[in-house]
C-alpha positions as CSV (number, residue, x, y, z in Angstrom):
1,M,-21.7,51.1,-23.3
2,S,-25.1,51.6,-21.3
3,W,-23.1,52.3,-18.1
4,G,-20.5,54.8,-19.5
5,Q,-21.5,58.4,-19.3
6,T,-19.7,59.7,-22.0
7,G,-20.1,61.1,-25.4
8,R,-17.5,59.1,-27.1
9,I,-17.2,55.3,-27.1
10,L,-14.1,53.6,-28.4
11,M,-14.2,49.8,-28.8
12,V,-10.9,47.8,-29.0
13,W,-10.9,44.5,-30.9
14,P,-8.8,41.8,-29.6
15,K,-5.6,40.9,-31.1
16,H,-6.2,37.1,-31.6
17,G,-9.4,35.5,-32.7
18,R,-12.1,37.1,-34.7
19,I,-15.3,38.5,-33.4
20,L,-18.3,40.7,-34.5
21,T,-17.1,40.3,-38.3
22,R,-20.6,40.7,-39.6
23,R,-22.1,44.0,-41.0
24,L,-25.2,43.5,-38.7
25,D,-23.1,43.4,-35.5
26,L,-21.8,46.8,-36.3
27,V,-25.2,48.1,-37.4
28,L,-26.4,47.1,-33.9
29,L,-23.6,48.6,-31.9
30,Q,-24.0,51.8,-34.0
31,R,-27.7,52.0,-33.4
32,H,-27.2,51.5,-29.5
33,S,-24.5,54.1,-29.5
34,A,-26.9,56.7,-31.2
35,T,-29.5,55.7,-28.7
36,L,-27.0,56.5,-25.8
37,G,-26.2,59.9,-27.7
38,A,-22.6,59.0,-27.9
39,Q,-20.3,58.7,-30.9
40,L,-18.7,55.1,-31.5
41,A,-15.2,54.4,-32.8
42,L,-13.3,51.2,-33.2
43,V,-9.7,50.1,-32.7
44,T,-9.1,47.0,-34.9
45,K,-6.9,45.7,-37.9
46,D,-9.5,43.1,-38.8
47,P,-10.2,43.6,-42.7
48,D,-13.6,42.6,-42.5
49,V,-14.5,44.7,-39.6
50,C,-12.7,47.6,-41.0
51,F,-14.5,47.2,-44.5
52,N,-17.9,47.2,-42.7
53,A,-17.1,50.2,-40.6
54,N,-16.0,52.2,-43.6
55,Q,-19.5,51.4,-45.2
56,L,-21.3,52.5,-42.1
57,R,-19.0,55.6,-41.6
58,I,-17.5,54.6,-38.2
59,P,-14.2,55.8,-37.4
60,V,-11.5,53.0,-37.3
61,F,-7.9,53.4,-35.8
62,T,-5.1,51.1,-35.7
63,S,-4.0,51.9,-32.0
64,L,-5.3,53.6,-28.9
65,R,-2.7,56.0,-29.2
66,Q,-3.9,57.0,-32.9
67,A,-7.4,57.1,-31.5
68,Q,-6.7,59.5,-28.5
69,G,-4.5,61.9,-30.8
70,I,-6.6,62.3,-33.9
71,R,-9.9,64.3,-34.2
72,W,-12.9,61.9,-34.9
73,I,-14.6,62.9,-38.1
74,V,-17.6,61.3,-39.4
75,T,-19.5,62.0,-42.7
76,R,-22.9,62.1,-42.0
77,R,-25.6,61.3,-44.8
78,R,-28.5,63.6,-45.3
79,R,-31.9,62.2,-45.0
80,P,-34.3,62.9,-48.1
81,S,-37.1,65.5,-47.2
82,I,-40.4,63.8,-47.0
83,H,-43.1,66.3,-48.5
84,R,-46.0,63.9,-48.8
85,L,-48.6,64.1,-46.2
86,E,-49.5,60.5,-44.6
87,P,-53.4,59.9,-44.3
88,R,-54.6,59.6,-40.7
89,P,-55.6,55.9,-39.7
90,D,-59.0,54.7,-38.8
91,F,-59.0,54.1,-35.1
92,T,-62.4,52.5,-34.9
93,F,-61.5,50.0,-37.8
94,L,-58.4,49.0,-36.1
95,H,-60.1,48.8,-32.5
96,E,-62.8,46.4,-34.1
97,Q,-59.9,44.3,-35.6
98,A,-58.0,43.9,-32.3
99,H,-61.3,43.1,-30.4
100,P,-63.6,41.0,-32.6
101,Q,-67.1,40.1,-31.4
102,N,-67.7,36.4,-30.3
103,R,-69.9,34.4,-32.7
104,S,-73.2,33.8,-31.3
105,W,-72.9,29.9,-31.2
106,T,-70.2,30.0,-28.6
107,E,-72.8,32.0,-26.3
108,R,-74.8,28.6,-26.0
109,I,-74.8,26.8,-22.6
110,Y,-74.5,23.3,-24.1
111,I,-71.5,24.5,-26.1
112,R,-69.7,25.7,-23.0
113,I,-70.5,22.4,-20.8
114,G,-69.5,20.2,-23.7
115,S,-66.2,22.3,-24.1
116,F,-65.7,22.2,-20.3
117,T,-66.3,18.3,-20.0
118,L,-64.0,17.4,-22.9
119,S,-61.4,19.6,-21.2
120,A,-61.9,18.1,-17.9
121,I,-61.5,14.5,-19.6
122,A,-58.2,15.5,-21.2
123,V,-56.9,16.7,-17.9
124,L,-58.0,13.6,-16.1
125,A,-56.4,11.5,-19.0
126,V,-53.2,13.4,-18.8
127,A,-53.2,13.0,-14.9
128,A,-53.8,9.3,-15.1
129,I,-50.9,9.1,-17.4
130,L,-48.4,11.4,-15.4
131,I,-49.4,11.0,-11.7
132,P,-49.3,7.3,-11.1
133,G,-45.7,5.8,-10.0
134,A,-44.4,2.5,-9.3
135,W,-41.2,1.1,-7.9
136,I,-40.2,-2.2,-8.7
137,I,-37.5,-4.0,-6.3
138,L,-35.7,-6.7,-8.3
139,T,-33.4,-9.3,-6.4
140,P,-31.1,-10.5,-9.3
141,L,-30.1,-14.2,-9.2
142,K,-26.8,-14.5,-7.3
143,K,-24.2,-17.2,-7.9
144,T,-20.5,-18.3,-6.5
145,Q,-17.7,-18.4,-8.8
146,E,-14.8,-20.1,-7.7
147,M,-11.5,-21.4,-9.2
148,V,-8.2,-23.1,-7.7
149,L,-5.1,-21.3,-9.3
150,P,-1.6,-22.5,-9.2
151,L,0.6,-19.6,-8.7
152,S,4.2,-18.7,-8.3
153,A,6.3,-15.9,-6.9
154,N,9.9,-14.9,-7.7
155,P,11.8,-11.7,-7.0
156,S,12.9,-11.4,-10.6
157,I,9.3,-11.0,-11.9
158,Q,8.3,-7.4,-12.3
159,V,4.7,-7.7,-13.3
160,A,1.8,-10.1,-12.4
161,N,0.6,-12.0,-15.6
162,L,-2.2,-14.5,-16.3
163,A,0.1,-17.4,-16.2
164,G,-0.2,-17.0,-12.4
165,E,3.3,-15.6,-12.2
166,L,3.5,-13.0,-9.3
167,P,6.3,-10.6,-8.5
168,A,7.8,-11.1,-4.8
169,R,10.0,-8.9,-2.7
170,T,12.1,-10.0,0.2
171,I,11.5,-8.4,3.8
172,S,13.3,-9.2,7.0
173,V,13.1,-9.0,10.7
174,I,15.3,-9.4,13.6
175,V,14.1,-11.3,16.8
176,E,15.8,-12.0,20.0
177,G,15.3,-14.5,22.6
178,R,16.9,-16.5,25.5
179,D,16.3,-20.3,26.7
180,S,18.1,-22.8,28.9
181,I,18.4,-26.7,29.6
182,S,19.7,-28.7,32.3
183,T,23.0,-30.3,31.6
184,T,23.4,-33.8,30.7
185,D,27.0,-34.7,30.7
186,T,30.0,-34.4,33.1
187,I,33.3,-32.8,32.6
188,Q,36.7,-32.9,34.4
189,V,37.7,-30.1,36.2
190,P,41.3,-29.4,38.0
191,E,41.0,-30.5,41.9
192,N,44.8,-30.7,43.2
193,P,47.9,-29.2,41.9
194,A,50.9,-31.2,41.1
195,T,53.6,-30.9,43.7
196,G,57.3,-32.0,44.0
197,S,60.5,-30.1,44.0
198,V,63.3,-28.6,41.8
199,Q,67.1,-28.1,42.3
200,F,68.7,-24.7,41.7
201,K,72.6,-24.7,40.8
202,N,74.3,-21.2,41.0
203,L,76.1,-20.0,38.0
204,T,77.8,-17.2,39.8
205,E,80.3,-17.0,42.8
206,K,77.9,-15.0,44.9
207,A,75.0,-16.6,46.9
208,V,71.5,-16.1,45.1
209,D,68.4,-15.4,47.2
210,I,65.1,-17.3,45.6
211,P,62.0,-15.6,47.0
212,I,58.8,-17.6,47.4
213,G,56.6,-17.8,44.5
214,T,59.6,-17.9,41.9
215,I,58.1,-19.3,38.7
216,V,59.7,-22.2,36.8
217,S,58.2,-24.1,33.9
218,T,58.8,-26.8,31.3
219,T,59.9,-26.0,27.8
220,G,57.8,-26.5,24.6
221,Q,54.7,-24.9,23.0
222,K,52.6,-25.2,26.0
223,P,54.7,-24.9,29.1
224,I,53.5,-26.0,32.5
225,R,54.2,-23.4,35.0
226,Y,55.2,-24.0,38.7
227,A,55.7,-21.7,42.0
228,T,58.0,-22.2,44.6
229,T,56.1,-22.5,47.9
230,R,59.0,-21.3,50.2
231,A,62.1,-18.9,49.9
232,G,65.5,-20.4,49.6
233,R,69.2,-19.3,49.2
234,V,71.5,-20.9,46.8
235,P,75.2,-20.6,48.5
236,S,78.0,-18.7,46.8
237,G,80.4,-20.4,44.5
238,L,80.1,-21.8,41.1
239,G,77.8,-25.0,40.9
240,E,76.4,-24.6,44.2
241,I,72.7,-26.1,44.6
242,A,69.8,-25.6,46.7
243,I,66.5,-27.9,46.8
244,I,63.1,-25.9,47.0
245,P,59.6,-27.3,46.9
246,I,57.2,-26.3,44.1
247,S,53.3,-26.7,43.4
248,A,51.7,-26.2,40.1
249,V,50.1,-22.8,39.2
250,I,47.2,-24.4,37.5
251,P,45.6,-27.5,39.2
252,G,44.7,-30.8,37.6
253,S,46.3,-33.6,36.2
254,S,47.6,-31.8,33.4
255,S,50.2,-30.4,35.6
256,N,51.9,-33.5,36.4
257,T,55.2,-33.8,34.6
258,S,58.3,-36.3,34.4
259,A,61.7,-35.9,35.6
260,Q,64.1,-33.3,34.1
261,S,61.2,-31.6,32.2
262,I,61.5,-28.3,34.3
263,Q,64.3,-26.3,32.6
264,A,63.2,-22.6,32.5
265,I,63.2,-19.8,35.2
266,E,61.1,-16.7,34.7
267,G,62.7,-13.3,35.4
268,S,66.1,-12.4,36.0
269,L,67.1,-15.2,38.1
270,G,67.4,-17.3,35.0
271,L,70.7,-15.5,34.2
272,R,72.2,-16.5,37.4
273,L,70.8,-19.9,38.1
274,T,69.8,-23.2,36.5
275,V,66.8,-25.5,37.4
276,S,65.8,-29.0,37.0
277,N,63.4,-31.4,38.6
278,L,65.2,-34.5,39.7
279,Q,62.2,-36.4,40.4
280,P,58.6,-36.4,38.5
281,V,56.2,-33.7,39.7
282,I,53.0,-35.6,40.6
283,Y,49.8,-35.6,42.8
284,G,48.0,-33.3,40.3
285,T,44.4,-34.7,40.2
286,D,40.9,-34.0,38.4
287,R,37.2,-34.7,39.3
288,R,34.2,-34.9,37.3
289,V,31.2,-32.6,37.6
290,P,28.0,-31.6,35.8
291,G,28.8,-29.5,32.8
292,P,27.2,-28.9,29.3
293,S,28.5,-31.0,26.3
294,L,28.7,-30.3,22.5
295,T,25.3,-32.2,22.3
296,D,23.6,-30.1,25.0
297,R,24.8,-26.8,23.1
298,T,23.6,-28.0,19.7
299,R,20.4,-28.9,21.2
300,L,19.4,-25.7,22.9
301,Y,20.7,-23.8,19.8
302,D,18.4,-25.7,17.4
303,Q,15.4,-25.3,20.1
304,L,15.7,-21.7,20.4
305,V,16.2,-21.0,16.6
306,L,13.0,-22.9,16.1
307,R,11.2,-20.9,18.7
308,L,12.5,-17.6,17.0
309,R,11.5,-18.7,13.7
310,Q,8.0,-18.9,14.5
311,T,8.3,-15.8,16.3
312,A,9.6,-14.1,13.2
313,A,6.7,-15.8,11.2
314,K,4.2,-14.0,13.7
315,E,5.8,-10.6,13.7
316,L,6.0,-10.8,9.8
317,N,2.2,-11.5,9.4
318,A,1.4,-9.0,11.9
319,N,3.1,-6.1,9.9
320,L,1.6,-7.2,6.6
321,A,-0.2,-4.3,5.0
322,G,-3.5,-4.6,3.1
323,D,-3.9,-8.1,1.3
324,D,-0.2,-8.8,1.2
325,I,0.6,-12.5,1.6
326,L,3.6,-13.7,3.5
327,L,4.9,-17.1,1.9
328,T,5.6,-18.5,5.4
329,A,7.1,-21.5,4.0
330,T,10.1,-19.5,2.7
331,I,11.3,-18.0,5.9
332,T,14.9,-18.5,6.2
333,L,17.7,-17.8,8.7
334,T,20.0,-15.2,7.0
335,R,22.4,-13.8,9.6
336,V,23.1,-14.8,13.4
337,V,23.3,-11.2,14.9
338,E,24.4,-12.5,18.3
339,K,24.9,-15.8,20.0
340,T,26.1,-16.3,23.7
341,F,26.5,-19.5,25.7
342,I,26.4,-19.2,29.6
343,P,28.8,-20.9,30.7
344,I,31.5,-20.9,28.2
345,E,33.0,-24.3,27.2
346,D,34.8,-26.5,29.7
347,T,33.1,-24.8,32.5
348,P,30.8,-26.7,35.1
349,A,27.3,-25.9,35.4
350,D,23.8,-27.4,36.0
351,R,22.2,-25.5,33.3
352,L,23.2,-24.1,30.0
353,Q,21.9,-20.9,29.0
354,L,21.8,-19.0,25.5
355,S,20.9,-15.7,24.1
356,L,20.3,-15.4,20.4
357,S,19.8,-12.5,18.0
358,L,18.7,-13.7,14.6
359,E,17.6,-12.3,11.2
360,F,15.1,-14.0,9.2
361,Q,14.0,-13.2,5.6
362,A,10.6,-14.1,3.8
363,L,9.0,-13.5,0.5
364,L,6.1,-11.2,0.5
365,V,3.5,-11.3,-2.5
366,P,1.7,-7.5,-2.9
367,G,-1.9,-8.1,-2.2
368,A,-2.7,-5.3,-5.0
369,D,-0.8,-7.6,-7.5
370,L,-2.4,-10.8,-6.5
371,R,-6.2,-9.4,-6.5
372,S,-5.6,-7.7,-9.9
373,M,-4.2,-10.9,-11.4
374,V,-7.1,-13.1,-9.7
375,T,-9.8,-10.7,-10.7
376,T,-8.5,-10.8,-14.4
377,V,-8.6,-14.5,-14.5
378,L,-12.1,-14.7,-13.0
379,D,-13.3,-12.1,-15.3
380,A,-12.2,-14.0,-18.3
381,N,-14.3,-17.0,-17.1
382,L,-17.3,-15.0,-16.2
383,P,-20.6,-16.4,-17.4
384,D,-22.6,-14.5,-20.0
385,G,-25.0,-11.8,-18.6
386,Y,-23.2,-12.0,-15.0
387,T,-21.2,-9.4,-13.2
388,A,-19.1,-9.4,-10.1
389,I,-20.2,-8.0,-6.7
390,P,-17.5,-5.5,-5.5
391,Q,-15.6,-6.5,-2.4
392,S,-16.8,-10.1,-2.4
393,L,-13.4,-11.6,-3.6
394,T,-11.9,-14.0,-0.9
395,L,-8.6,-15.8,-1.2
396,E,-7.6,-19.0,0.9
397,M,-4.2,-20.9,0.6
398,E,-4.9,-24.5,-0.6
399,S,-1.4,-25.5,-0.1
400,Q,1.8,-24.1,1.7
401,P,4.5,-22.4,-0.6
402,I,7.3,-24.6,-1.7
403,L,10.5,-22.8,-2.2
404,D,12.8,-24.2,-5.0
405,S,16.5,-23.7,-5.7
406,K,15.7,-20.6,-8.0
407,S,14.0,-18.9,-5.1
408,T,10.8,-19.4,-6.6
409,A,7.7,-20.3,-4.3
410,R,4.8,-22.4,-5.8
411,W,1.6,-23.1,-4.2
412,R,-2.3,-23.4,-4.9
413,L,-4.8,-20.5,-4.1
414,H,-8.5,-21.3,-3.8
415,T,-10.3,-17.9,-5.1
416,R,-14.3,-17.3,-4.7
417,R,-16.5,-14.5,-5.2
418,T,-20.1,-13.9,-5.8
419,I,-21.5,-12.9,-9.0
420,Q,-25.2,-11.8,-10.0
421,A,-27.2,-11.6,-13.1
422,Q,-27.4,-8.5,-15.0
423,V,-31.1,-7.3,-15.3
424,S,-31.9,-4.7,-18.0
425,Q,-34.1,-2.0,-16.4
426,S,-35.5,-1.0,-20.0
427,Q,-36.6,-4.7,-20.5
428,A,-38.2,-4.6,-16.7
429,I,-40.2,-1.6,-17.6
430,N,-41.6,-2.8,-21.0
431,L,-42.5,-6.3,-19.2
432,S,-44.5,-4.4,-16.4
433,R,-46.0,-1.2,-17.7
434,G,-49.8,-1.0,-18.1
435,L,-50.2,-4.2,-16.2
436,S,-51.6,-5.0,-12.9
437,P,-49.0,-5.7,-10.0
438,A,-49.8,-9.4,-10.1
439,Q,-49.4,-9.7,-13.9
440,A,-46.4,-7.5,-14.0
441,S,-44.8,-9.7,-11.0
442,K,-45.5,-13.0,-13.1
443,H,-44.0,-11.4,-16.1
444,L,-40.9,-10.3,-14.6
445,A,-40.5,-13.6,-12.7
446,D,-40.6,-15.6,-16.0
447,D,-38.6,-13.6,-18.2
448,L,-35.6,-12.2,-16.0
449,P,-32.9,-13.8,-14.0
450,L,-34.1,-13.1,-10.5
451,G,-33.3,-14.9,-7.2
452,G,-36.8,-14.0,-5.7
453,P,-40.1,-12.7,-6.6
454,P,-40.1,-9.0,-7.3
455,L,-41.7,-6.5,-4.9
456,I,-43.9,-3.7,-6.7
457,V,-44.8,-0.5,-4.7
458,M,-47.6,1.6,-6.3
459,A,-48.1,5.4,-5.8
460,P,-50.9,5.8,-4.8
461,S,-51.2,2.5,-3.3
462,W,-54.7,2.1,-4.5
463,W,-53.9,2.4,-8.2
464,P,-54.9,-0.9,-10.2
465,R,-52.3,-0.6,-12.9
466,L,-48.8,0.3,-13.5
467,P,-48.0,3.4,-15.4
468,L,-47.8,3.3,-19.1
469,V,-45.1,6.1,-19.3
470,P,-41.7,4.4,-18.8
471,F,-40.4,7.5,-16.8
472,R,-43.0,6.9,-14.1
473,I,-41.5,3.3,-13.3
474,T,-38.4,3.2,-11.1
475,I,-36.3,-0.2,-11.1
476,I,-34.5,-0.8,-7.7
477,S,-31.8,-3.6,-7.8
478,N,-31.5,-5.1,-4.3
């Protein structure tokens, strides 16, 4: 209102809520408006404000548009004329009342000295109470709280509980490795192929040429194949024969065969000729050389799996977050990603090599759940008058987890934390105020659970006694 430079002031009430509903509020607004030389009007629908404004002859409108479109008319009251003459005040009497003369006894010197002395004593007394300060450093008594808790973890548990049951989740890791061992066995390998001869018989009237390398074989599910070692020719005429030498395609004793066992010819020659061996095919031999056995392969596999299991445990532990606990006894091999032996089976070699890629799984207990459960159990067994020191909780596995058939891991956990006595600051202040430092120290040591003598620091240092007022004593717990 003071800022506006106008002869008309329009005040708009809010639609919601009620303010300035008293008559006095409008009287003060009207007076201030009159002081500014401006005419006041209101925009409101509040019944109380409208009633008070009507009594005070203040125009009231229901909207801004109405206030802007209608002329403001105010019925003014006439003040009654005052014809009486007021008497002129006695200014001398008023001056004497405003400045009375001091009494004579207040001018005496001993009165003034006494008053000053009493004032100085009062000031010193107040200073003696308010100026001295003291700091009392207390060391509360500390103890170790420890418990051995039987715990269990299972993936089916959702929330940790006071019975020692914890939720567990499964984590996995894939590790790769290689290893080799010397072979301890020998195997038979083919050395010389079986040799002999076969008889070809002509089924046509024309001569038939037999090229070198023509393949003949025995019959059956696993035929033995032989190749001619030189070219030959069967004369023309039905039933004509030719004898040609052969040698086994694959060497070894397995290529030896009995007489009359070779009956097949590979290729188109089989339509024009028949074949048979009149004598056994022999001279196929083997020899024994160093080579891996099944025992060697099993031993190498078990050896590498054990080493990769240890590697997986280290990797899982290295990737733990916060206070997570890996139940290392529950690491299991879940999948063989890759397994390659060199050499392959029935192949001679002095050393056997193995490349493995394995996937391992383990149970993980979240550290937040474990600490929350342990803290709750320890708090339930906390001695009266003691509180736990933050960040002092330590956890130690007392036994390794054992996984049962229901995927539940069970183990024992050794928990330990430091607790300290609760020292009441108000009690410490009441025991020490107004006493000498020595007396206060003795009372505090006798009545409070402290782990050492209290340390009292005075300000100023030469002040003989602790303050009387409690707020000038500060208690610090060490």
